[in-house]
C-alpha positions in Angstrom: 12.2 -4.0 -21.7 11.8 -6.5 -19.3 14.0 -9.7 -19.4 12.4 -13.2 -19.3 13.7 -15.1 -16.2 11.5 -18.3 -16.5 12.3 -20.9 -18.9 8.4 -21.4 -19.7 8.4 -17.7 -20.3 11.1 -18.2 -23.1 8.8 -20.8 -24.4 5.8 -18.6 -24.1 7.7 -15.8 -26.2 8.4 -18.2 -28.9 5.0 -19.5 -29.1 3.8 -15.9 -28.9 6.1 -14.9 -31.7 4.8 -17.5 -33.9 1.1 -16.7 -33.1 1.4 -12.8 -34.1 3.3 -13.8 -37.2 0.3 -15.9 -38.2 -2.2 -13.1 -37.3 -0.1 -10.8 -39.3 -1.8 -11.7 -42.6 -0.5 -8.8 -44.6 3.0 -8.5 -43.1 2.4 -5.1 -41.6 4.6 -5.7 -38.6 8.5 -5.6 -38.7 10.2 -8.7 -37.2 11.4 -6.0 -34.6 8.0 -5.1 -33.5 6.8 -8.6 -33.5 9.8 -9.5 -31.1 8.9 -6.6 -29.2 5.2 -7.5 -28.9 6.1 -11.2 -28.1 8.6 -10.0 -25.2 6.0 -7.7 -23.8 3.2 -10.1 -23.6 5.6 -13.1 -22.2 6.8 -10.5 -19.6 3.4 -9.4 -18.4 2.3 -13.1 -18.5 5.2 -13.9 -16.4 4.8 -10.9 -13.8 1.3 -11.3 -13.4 1.1 -14.9 -13.0 3.9 -14.6 -10.3 2.1 -11.4 -8.6 -1.3 -13.5 -8.7 0.3 -16.6 -6.9 2.1 -14.5 -4.5 -1.4 -12.7 -3.5 -2.9 -16.3 -3.3 -0.2 -17.3 -0.8 -0.6 -13.9 1.2 -4.5 -13.5 1.1 -5.8 -16.9 0.0 -9.4 -17.3 -0.8 -11.2 -16.9 -4.2 -11.4 -13.5 -6.1 -14.9 -14.1 -6.8 -15.9 -14.0 -3.1 -14.6 -10.4 -3.1 -16.1 -7.1 -3.7 -14.5 -6.5 -6.9 -15.9 -3.5 -8.2 -15.1 -1.7 -4.8 -11.0 -3.1 -4.9 -10.9 -2.4 -8.7 -11.8 1.2 -8.0 -9.2 1.5 -5.1 -6.6 -0.1 -7.3 -7.4 2.4 -10.4 -7.3 5.4 -7.6 -3.8 4.0 -6.6 -2.7 3.8 -10.2 -3.4 7.4 -10.7 -1.5 8.5 -7.6 1.6 6.2 -8.6 1.5 7.0 -12.4 2.6 9.4 -14.7 -0.2 11.9 -13.5 0.6 11.7 -9.9 3.8 11.1 -7.8 5.8 10.0 -10.9 5.3 13.6 -12.1 6.3 15.4 -9.0 9.5 17.2 -8.7 12.2 15.4 -6.8 12.4 15.5 -3.0 14.6 18.1 -1.8 18.0 16.7 -0.5 
């Protein structure tokens, strides 16, 4: 599981853990599952916001000015090839 690196992410983790606990009205989730969920969500938020800011720095502009359906389709194709059904599942390259 990803380690949270930003102090703000640690604060977000605490808030998410509390939020998840409040939504778990019937206490169906174990404390470990709640911690794992909070860590996953905080880590995703930290990484996705950081990536978005880096993309703004690199590309600039407003996402709403772009052809999002076309770009999303291209990203989904990349995800296939990068993911478990594509290159991640290929045999190792010969040495």
